[in-house]
Backbone bond lengths (Angstrom), bond angles and torsions (degrees), N, CA, C in turn:
res aa  C-N    CA-C-N  psi(-1)  N-CA   C-N-CA  omega(-1)  CA-C   N-CA-C  phi
1 X - - - 1.460 - - 1.529 109.65 -
2 X 1.361 116.75 128.10 1.458 120.68 -177.23 1.520 110.85 -75.34
3 X 1.331 115.74 153.92 1.458 121.36 178.75 1.518 109.41 -75.83
4 X 1.357 118.18 132.57 1.465 120.42 179.71 1.520 111.23 -62.10
5 X 1.318 115.29 152.15 1.460 121.07 176.15 1.526 109.66 -58.15
6 X 1.336 116.64 134.63 1.454 121.55 179.53 1.521 109.93 -126.26
7 X 1.344 118.37 114.52 1.468 120.28 178.53 1.527 112.41 -65.17
8 X 1.334 117.41 -20.48 1.458 120.12 177.96 1.526 110.43 -68.93
9 X 1.327 116.62 -31.02 1.463 121.92 179.80 1.524 111.93 -86.49
10 X 1.343 114.39 -43.67 1.458 119.29 -177.24 1.536 108.09 -147.45
11 X 1.341 117.88 86.36 1.461 120.01 -179.83 1.526 112.08 -66.34
12 X 1.303 115.99 152.67 1.461 121.17 175.89 1.526 109.96 -74.94
13 X 1.312 116.23 152.40 1.459 120.79 170.27 1.528 107.76 -82.94
14 X 1.337 118.88 161.80 1.471 120.55 176.35 1.523 112.82 -55.90
15 X 1.326 117.59 -38.46 1.469 120.55 179.12 1.522 111.18 -66.01
16 X 1.333 116.53 -42.49 1.470 120.36 178.99 1.518 110.69 -64.01
17 X 1.335 116.53 -41.70 1.465 120.07 -179.98 1.524 110.90 -63.44
18 X 1.342 117.13 -40.64 1.462 119.71 179.93 1.522 111.90 -66.94
19 X 1.328 116.60 -43.22 1.464 120.68 179.12 1.526 110.50 -63.33
20 X 1.315 117.07 -46.53 1.460 121.24 -178.76 1.527 111.40 -63.34
21 X 1.327 116.55 -46.57 1.462 120.17 -178.13 1.525 111.83 -66.91
22 X 1.331 117.05 -33.28 1.470 119.85 177.90 1.523 110.51 -66.33
23 X 1.319 117.50 -40.96 1.468 120.49 174.94 1.527 110.61 -60.80
24 X 1.318 116.41 -41.94 1.466 120.81 179.60 1.520 111.11 -63.70
25 X 1.339 115.84 -40.59 1.468 120.18 -179.61 1.523 111.18 -66.25
26 X 1.327 117.42 -50.30 1.459 121.16 -174.62 1.523 111.79 -67.08
27 X 1.335 116.83 -29.99 1.471 119.40 177.18 1.525 110.67 -60.78
28 X 1.358 116.09 -31.96 1.466 120.35 -177.40 1.528 112.88 -93.34
29 X 1.332 116.58 -36.59 1.462 119.19 -171.37 1.526 114.22 -95.25
30 X 1.326 118.96 -29.75 1.470 121.51 177.67 1.528 109.40 -134.67
31 X 1.323 116.94 67.50 1.469 120.51 -175.65 1.526 113.70 -59.28
32 X 1.343 117.52 -24.88 1.466 119.89 179.64 1.524 112.22 -67.23
33 X 1.342 116.87 -22.76 1.467 121.26 -179.76 1.524 112.20 -99.79
34 X 1.311 115.70 11.59 1.462 121.40 -174.23 1.517 109.48 -117.70
35 X 1.332 120.01 140.30 1.462 131.02 -1.82 1.526 112.18 -59.23
36 X 1.335 116.14 162.50 1.450 121.51 -170.08 1.523 113.22 -105.64
37 X 1.328 114.93 143.08 1.462 120.31 171.14 1.522 108.63 -79.28
38 X 1.315 116.62 165.76 1.460 120.37 178.92 1.528 110.48 -61.28
39 X 1.315 117.09 -41.79 1.456 121.08 -178.57 1.531 111.19 -62.39
40 X 1.323 116.57 -46.46 1.466 120.23 179.26 1.518 111.66 -66.00
41 X 1.321 115.67 -35.76 1.461 120.35 179.90 1.528 110.87 -66.00
42 X 1.329 117.69 -43.61 1.466 121.17 179.23 1.520 110.40 -62.36
43 X 1.321 116.31 -41.83 1.476 120.00 177.57 1.523 110.75 -59.86
44 X 1.325 116.25 -42.78 1.467 120.18 179.01 1.520 112.51 -66.91
45 X 1.318 116.46 -38.09 1.470 120.28 179.24 1.521 111.66 -64.06
46 X 1.342 116.37 -34.61 1.465 121.52 -173.30 1.525 113.56 -97.64
47 X 1.318 117.63 15.86 1.468 120.14 176.73 1.519 110.47 -55.15
48 X 1.333 115.41 147.88 1.467 120.67 177.68 1.523 111.09 -87.97
49 X 1.331 117.50 -18.53 1.460 121.73 -179.37 1.524 110.14 -108.07
50 X 1.324 115.62 153.07 1.471 122.20 177.66 1.518 112.52 58.32
51 X 1.342 116.40 30.30 1.453 121.05 178.98 1.531 109.24 -135.51
52 X 1.322 116.20 132.78 1.458 121.07 175.22 1.531 108.00 -147.57
53 X 1.338 117.50 108.68 1.462 126.05 3.77 1.523 111.71 -83.92
54 X 1.347 116.87 163.50 1.454 121.35 171.54 1.523 107.18 -72.92
55 X 1.321 116.73 134.66 1.463 120.95 -176.63 1.523 110.18 -122.64
56 X 1.321 116.18 164.90 1.457 122.58 176.41 1.532 108.84 -131.96
57 X 1.316 116.02 73.57 1.460 120.48 -179.58 1.525 110.18 -76.90
58 X 1.313 116.00 141.70 1.462 121.04 173.27 1.529 108.74 -88.73
59 X 1.327 116.26 167.82 1.465 119.89 176.63 1.526 110.62 -59.00
60 X 1.334 116.08 -40.31 1.468 120.07 -178.51 1.519 111.34 -65.38
61 X 1.339 117.15 -40.34 1.470 120.97 179.50 1.528 111.12 -66.99
62 X 1.329 116.80 -40.60 1.459 120.30 178.50 1.525 110.61 -66.48
63 X 1.344 116.84 -40.43 1.464 120.23 179.37 1.524 110.90 -64.97
64 X 1.326 116.22 -40.43 1.463 120.39 177.46 1.530 110.84 -61.50
65 X 1.338 116.31 -41.62 1.465 120.42 178.27 1.529 110.59 -64.67
66 X 1.319 116.91 -41.18 1.471 120.80 178.45 1.523 111.37 -61.94
67 X 1.323 116.14 -42.73 1.466 119.61 -179.75 1.538 111.01 -62.54
68 X 1.348 115.81 -40.16 1.471 119.53 178.95 1.527 110.80 -68.67
69 X 1.318 116.30 -42.56 1.469 120.41 179.77 1.532 111.37 -65.22
70 X 1.314 116.17 -31.50 1.469 120.05 177.44 1.525 110.62 -65.20
71 X 1.337 116.15 -40.35 1.464 120.23 178.01 1.527 111.10 -64.82
72 X 1.339 116.50 -28.31 1.465 121.04 178.06 1.522 112.07 -86.52
73 X 1.333 116.69 2.70 1.477 124.73 -177.08 1.528 112.09 59.05
74 X 1.335 116.86 29.45 1.457 120.49 177.69 1.528 112.12 -96.13
75 X 1.341 116.88 -15.34 1.464 122.08 172.22 1.516 107.96 -140.34
76 X 1.329 116.03 163.08 1.452 119.93 174.35 1.523 109.50 -150.47
77 X 1.336 114.74 157.04 1.459 120.38 -179.64 1.518 109.92 -79.05
78 X 1.327 113.93 145.22 1.452 120.56 177.28 1.515 107.70 -122.62
79 X 1.317 116.89 129.93 1.458 120.59 -176.37 1.522 111.21 -64.51
80 X 1.333 115.41 131.58 1.457 121.16 175.94 1.512 109.53 -120.66
81 X 1.336 115.94 172.22 1.454 119.67 -179.46 1.532 111.04 -63.47
82 X 1.340 115.70 -50.09 1.458 119.40 -178.50 1.526 112.54 -125.92
83 X 1.331 116.09 -28.71 1.455 120.57 -172.98 1.521 110.99 -115.00
84 X 1.317 116.01 140.29 1.462 120.15 174.08 1.520 109.11 -66.87
85 X 1.308 116.23 132.53 1.468 120.99 178.92 1.524 109.23 -120.16
86 X 1.339 114.70 158.44 1.459 120.51 -172.05 1.519 111.92 -126.94
87 X 1.332 114.99 142.54 1.476 122.41 176.12 1.530 108.67 -127.88
88 X 1.320 115.16 153.19 1.464 118.00 176.30 1.527 110.04 -91.84
89 X 1.311 115.02 159.28 1.466 122.11 177.86 1.530 108.27 -131.25
90 X 1.344 115.05 39.52 1.458 120.73 -168.65 1.529 113.23 -63.20
91 X 1.322 117.00 -52.96 1.471 118.96 -175.37 1.524 112.00 -57.51
92 X 1.317 115.80 -46.02 1.471 119.13 -178.31 1.528 111.04 -73.98
93 X 1.339 116.49 -40.15 1.462 119.91 -177.07 1.517 113.16 -67.92
94 X 1.334 116.49 -35.60 1.468 120.63 -179.02 1.525 111.21 -94.80
95 X 1.335 116.19 -24.87 1.462 119.98 179.02 1.519 112.90 81.94
96 X 1.343 116.39 47.77 1.471 120.60 179.30 1.523 109.14 -131.79
97 X 1.340 117.73 154.38 1.460 120.67 177.05 1.524 111.31 -72.62
98 X 1.313 116.36 169.98 1.455 122.47 -176.26 1.528 112.29 -58.68
99 X 1.346 116.73 -40.10 1.468 120.19 -178.77 1.526 111.11 -62.52
100 X 1.322 116.85 -43.68 1.465 121.26 179.29 1.520 110.80 -67.40
101 X 1.325 116.60 -38.22 1.460 120.56 178.42 1.525 110.72 -61.41
102 X 1.334 117.04 -40.49 1.468 121.09 178.91 1.524 110.63 -61.17
103 X 1.321 117.38 -43.98 1.470 121.15 -179.42 1.529 111.03 -66.11
104 X 1.316 117.31 -42.40 1.460 120.79 -179.88 1.528 111.11 -66.78
105 X 1.320 116.27 -39.67 1.458 119.74 178.10 1.516 111.88 -62.03
106 X 1.328 116.68 -41.98 1.470 121.21 178.64 1.522 111.48 -65.82
107 X 1.313 116.97 -39.22 1.466 120.03 178.95 1.530 110.87 -66.95
108 X 1.322 117.30 -35.13 1.460 120.29 177.89 1.530 111.35 -69.40
109 X 1.327 116.56 -34.74 1.465 120.37 -177.34 1.519 113.23 -82.72
110 X 1.340 116.47 -40.07 1.468 120.38 -169.20 1.523 114.12 -111.89
111 X 1.324 118.48 0.06 1.452 119.65 -179.25 1.519 112.26 79.70
112 X 1.341 117.68 -175.24 1.472 121.91 -178.24 1.519 112.51 -56.28
113 X 1.340 115.21 139.22 1.464 121.69 -178.97 1.522 110.08 -145.75
114 X 1.332 115.63 156.94 1.457 120.26 174.32 1.533 108.52 -78.78
115 X 1.313 116.16 166.69 1.468 120.05 178.17 1.527 110.30 -61.30
116 X 1.331 116.39 -37.40 1.467 120.01 178.89 1.513 111.93 -65.52
117 X 1.326 117.28 -41.92 1.469 121.07 178.21 1.526 110.54 -64.93
118 X 1.326 116.46 -39.91 1.456 119.91 178.83 1.526 111.30 -62.87
119 X 1.319 116.59 -40.41 1.473 119.10 179.73 1.526 110.87 -62.45
120 X 1.347 116.33 -42.48 1.465 120.34 179.91 1.524 110.62 -67.52
121 X 1.320 116.82 -46.75 1.461 120.90 -176.47 1.524 112.74 -69.95
122 X 1.326 116.69 -20.62 1.468 120.76 -178.66 1.522 113.15 -85.56
123 X 1.331 116.63 2.23 1.470 120.26 -173.52 1.531 112.76 -51.77
124 X 1.318 117.37 -40.47 1.474 120.67 -178.15 1.531 112.21 -89.53
125 X 1.330 116.53 -7.36 1.459 121.00 179.67 1.525 110.97 -96.09
126 X 1.317 113.67 -53.61 1.468 120.90 179.13 1.527 107.98 -156.86
127 X 1.303 117.48 133.06 1.458 120.40 -177.26 1.528 109.81 -89.64
128 X 1.330 115.29 109.12 1.460 120.41 177.56 1.534 109.16 -87.27
129 X 1.330 115.72 139.50 1.470 120.12 -176.53 1.517 111.64 -63.58
130 X 1.332 116.96 -40.45 1.465 121.16 -178.56 1.526 109.26 -160.60
131 X 1.327 115.51 176.81 1.466 119.93 -179.08 1.520 111.27 -64.49
132 X 1.329 116.34 -33.48 1.469 119.93 -179.40 1.528 111.58 -60.04
133 X 1.333 116.54 -37.02 1.470 118.80 179.21 1.527 111.02 -69.85
134 X 1.344 116.85 -34.69 1.466 120.57 175.16 1.527 109.46 -63.08
135 X 1.321 115.40 -47.08 1.474 120.39 -178.65 1.524 111.59 -62.95
136 X 1.324 116.38 -33.97 1.463 119.67 179.96 1.526 110.81 -64.23
137 X 1.322 117.06 -42.86 1.466 120.01 178.89 1.533 111.07 -70.55
138 X 1.335 117.00 -35.65 1.463 120.06 177.16 1.529 111.01 -65.08
139 X 1.320 116.17 -42.24 1.469 120.03 177.76 1.531 110.77 -61.42
140 X 1.315 115.07 -39.56 1.464 119.62 179.27 1.522 110.67 -64.28
141 X 1.329 116.52 -40.06 1.469 120.68 178.51 1.527 111.46 -69.11
142 X 1.327 116.59 -33.73 1.455 121.07 -179.78 1.524 111.48 -72.27
143 X 1.310 116.30 -32.60 1.470 121.15 -177.12 1.531 112.47 -100.78
144 X 1.308 116.73 19.43 1.461 121.39 -178.60 1.527 110.85 -61.21
145 X 1.299 116.40 134.86 1.471 121.37 -175.73 1.526 111.48 -71.28
146 X 1.315 115.44 157.05 1.458 120.69 178.55 1.523 111.17 -63.65
147 X 1.342 117.23 -31.75 1.461 120.85 178.82 1.520 111.57 -62.03
148 X 1.337 116.20 -29.64 1.463 120.75 -179.89 1.527 112.61 -92.39
149 X 1.336 116.51 0.11 1.458 119.31 179.23 1.506 114.59 116.75
150 X 1.343 117.57 -3.81 1.466 120.96 177.68 1.515 113.68 86.79
151 X 1.337 117.47 174.35 1.473 122.60 -178.42 1.523 111.65 -59.05
152 X 1.335 115.19 145.87 1.462 120.79 179.75 1.526 112.35 -117.06
153 X 1.335 117.41 -8.98 1.466 121.19 176.07 1.520 108.92 -139.47
154 X 1.342 115.45 163.39 1.460 121.19 176.51 1.522 107.93 -141.60
155 X 1.328 115.96 143.32 1.463 121.43 176.25 1.519 107.90 -88.92
156 X 1.321 116.97 119.94 1.465 122.03 -177.47 1.519 110.77 -80.71
157 X 1.329 117.95 152.54 1.470 120.40 173.28 1.529 109.30 -59.70
158 X 1.313 116.20 145.36 1.467 119.60 -178.84 1.526 110.16 -66.71
159 X 1.315 116.80 129.42 1.463 122.19 -178.49 1.526 109.72 -74.10
160 X 1.345 117.95 152.50 1.463 121.04 178.52 1.526 111.14 -56.50
161 X 1.327 116.19 129.57 1.457 121.25 179.46 1.513 114.70 85.73
162 X 1.324 117.67 -10.25 1.465 120.61 -179.72 1.520 110.16 -84.97
163 X 1.321 116.01 144.98 1.471 120.83 179.82 1.520 111.73 -82.55
164 X 1.340 115.87 -31.23 1.462 119.70 -176.40 1.530 110.12 -133.35
165 X 1.321 117.45 150.95 1.476 120.06 174.74 1.518 110.49 -74.98
166 X 1.318 116.00 158.68 1.454 121.22 179.06 1.529 110.57 -108.49
167 X 1.320 114.32 158.30 1.459 121.91 177.05 1.524 109.15 -106.33
168 X 1.325 116.52 147.97 1.464 122.27 176.39 1.519 108.94 -133.30
169 X 1.331 116.24 150.64 1.472 119.88 177.91 1.523 110.20 -85.19
170 X 1.329 115.59 159.49 1.465 122.32 179.97 1.525 111.77 -116.61
171 X 1.320 117.57 16.56 1.455 120.76 -176.57 1.529 112.14 -67.06
172 X 1.328 116.16 -22.08 1.476 119.79 176.10 1.520 111.48 -98.86
173 X 1.323 116.71 15.84 1.452 121.20 178.24 1.515 112.99 101.34
174 X 1.335 117.75 179.04 1.468 122.17 -178.76 1.524 110.97 -60.85
175 X 1.338 116.03 151.02 1.460 120.64 177.12 1.522 109.23 -126.00
176 X 1.319 115.28 156.88 1.459 121.44 177.82 1.527 108.03 -82.91
177 X 1.318 116.95 101.80 1.464 120.33 -175.16 1.518 112.22 -65.33
178 X 1.322 118.40 -28.88 1.462 119.59 179.99 1.518 111.08 -68.48
179 X 1.329 117.21 -35.84 1.456 119.88 178.18 1.515 111.30 -75.23
180 X 1.337 117.46 -39.26 1.455 120.48 -179.74 1.522 111.63 -62.16
181 X 1.326 116.55 -34.57 1.463 120.27 -178.69 1.519 111.87 -65.09
182 X 1.347 116.28 -24.12 1.461 120.26 -179.74 1.519 111.17 -110.94
183 X 1.341 115.23 36.98 1.455 119.62 175.20 1.511 114.69 68.03
184 X 1.339 116.86 30.04 1.452 120.17 178.46 1.504 114.36 91.64
185 X 1.339 118.24 2.32 1.455 122.15 178.61 1.525 109.64 -113.55
186 X 1.328 118.28 152.91 1.462 120.20 179.08 1.513 111.49 -60.52
187 X 1.325 116.06 148.40 1.460 120.35 177.93 1.523 109.83 -62.12
188 X 1.332 118.25 134.81 1.458 120.24 -178.04 1.517 111.75 -67.48
189 X 1.327 117.21 145.37 1.456 122.16 177.23 1.517 109.55 -77.25
190 X 1.317 116.31 140.70 1.455 120.35 179.58 1.523 111.04 -68.92
191 X 1.343 117.57 -20.47 1.457 120.86 -178.58 1.526 112.79 -88.66
192 X 1.335 116.33 -9.26 1.457 120.13 -176.21 1.519 110.33 -112.91
193 X 1.356 118.94 124.42 1.461 120.54 179.06 1.522 110.52 -62.14
194 X 1.324 116.47 149.65 1.455 120.52 176.01 1.526 108.62 -62.33
195 X 1.345 118.38 143.60 1.463 121.20 -177.77 1.526 113.62 -52.92
196 X 1.330 117.80 -41.56 1.466 120.93 -178.63 1.524 110.93 -64.97
197 X 1.337 116.14 -42.36 1.469 120.00 179.65 1.527 110.50 -66.40
198 X 1.319 116.56 -41.41 1.465 121.15 -179.51 1.533 110.64 -62.68
199 X 1.333 116.35 -41.27 1.464 120.40 179.32 1.523 110.84 -65.54
200 X 1.340 116.29 -39.11 1.469 120.08 179.80 1.530 111.21 -65.55
201 X 1.330 116.45 -41.65 1.471 120.47 178.22 1.525 110.38 -61.66
202 X 1.333 116.40 -43.58 1.462 120.34 180.00 1.531 111.17 -62.97
203 X 1.345 116.31 -39.03 1.460 120.26 179.42 1.527 110.65 -65.87
204 X 1.342 116.65 -40.91 1.460 120.63 178.99 1.528 111.17 -65.76
205 X 1.322 116.61 -40.06 1.464 119.92 178.35 1.532 110.83 -62.46
206 X 1.320 116.84 -40.92 1.458 120.99 178.81 1.529 110.98 -65.40
207 X 1.342 115.73 -38.42 1.465 120.05 179.56 1.529 111.21 -66.41
208 X 1.347 116.66 -41.81 1.457 120.82 178.04 1.525 110.45 -62.60
209 X 1.331 117.11 -42.72 1.464 120.66 179.59 1.522 110.94 -61.96
210 X 1.351 115.87 -39.11 1.464 119.86 178.70 1.519 111.44 -66.04
211 X 1.337 116.69 -40.96 1.465 121.10 179.07 1.527 110.46 -65.26
212 X 1.322 116.82 -40.08 1.463 120.72 178.61 1.533 110.55 -60.95
213 X 1.328 116.41 -42.39 1.466 120.10 179.88 1.521 110.76 -64.20
214 X 1.335 116.02 -38.87 1.467 120.17 179.01 1.520 111.07 -64.75
215 X 1.346 115.88 -43.63 1.464 120.36 -179.96 1.531 110.55 -62.65
216 X 1.323 117.09 -43.80 1.467 119.98 179.49 1.539 111.00 -60.33
217 X 1.347 115.57 -42.57 1.460 119.43 -179.23 1.518 111.38 -63.74
218 X 1.327 117.00 -43.31 1.465 121.17 179.37 1.528 111.18 -64.86
219 X 1.339 115.44 -40.01 1.462 119.29 179.73 1.536 110.94 -64.60
220 X 1.336 115.55 -39.84 1.464 119.50 178.48 1.529 110.73 -62.67
221 X 1.348 115.71 -41.32 1.458 119.76 -178.54 1.526 112.04 -67.35
222 X 1.348 116.09 -33.82 1.461 120.68 -177.50 1.526 112.51 -93.14
223 X 1.315 116.68 -5.38 1.448 120.51 -179.07 1.512 113.16 71.59
224 X 1.296 117.03 29.63 1.465 121.40 -179.75 1.517 110.16 -100.98
225 X 1.327 114.11 159.90 1.467 119.48 175.51 1.520 107.75 -87.43
226 X 1.300 118.77 115.39 1.471 120.22 -178.08 1.518 112.39 -67.32
227 X 1.330 115.11 122.70 1.471 119.34 -179.73 1.508 112.61 -87.35
228 X 1.354 115.44 -6.27 1.458 117.43 -176.69 1.515 112.69 -104.51
229 X 1.362 115.51 1.70 1.459 117.06 -176.28 1.515 113.01 -66.91
230 X 1.320 115.65 -20.24 1.464 117.63 179.64 1.513 113.02 -85.08
231 X 1.354 115.76 -2.54 1.466 117.93 -179.75 1.527 110.43 -67.90
232 X 1.287 115.85 143.10 1.461 121.61 177.03 1.505 109.29 -115.80
233 X 1.293 118.24 147.66 1.450 119.91 175.35 1.523 110.75 -56.12
234 X 1.347 116.96 150.94 1.464 120.82 -179.26 1.515 111.44 -51.76
235 X 1.337 115.58 136.11 1.465 120.53 175.53 1.497 113.78 85.47
236 X 1.373 117.13 2.59 1.458 118.58 -179.60 1.513 112.11 -116.47
237 X 1.333 119.17 15.84 1.466 122.92 176.80 1.518 109.84 -72.90
């Protein structure tokens, strides 16, 4: 019995993950076009919809990914009349059931998602009875033993303003959960104002300074004692 694929030992590259997940998707959603030619596969990889991030793989990049995935026994060539066609071997190569494969494929194609989003997006891949069944398979993938290749998903910290936490796959290796929770950016420091707020404060301070200068000029012209000259910009009292 062969050892299951382990991302801890040999993580997938982003190109390999996109190629593999596209094969998994098309096998379920357009079986008449499956197995896939290189040309059809590249078109599927570069779709503008249902992809996060959107990519622009070349034929050479997709072929390179296929060759690497073949060595990992995650894809294999299928004989065609004139054109070489490709099939995935994800369930057997990774050692997961069909339901788990559907969730992992969606995470590779669409990025981090909540259990509810995964259930909706999986409609054409596998019909889950409810969110609880999705969560059960995700928990199983998260708690996967090292003997089976280790965890394949991780639950991200809930992002500010989000109602539910999202799940991410680990097929491309470990991820920085703190950055993922904030949309790929580092978590903001509590001691540092947000850039937008800081810019707004600076703009208001400049506006107040301009108004003060105008008032002083008008007072000088009218011979009045300016009552606003003692004003200080916000935060400088």
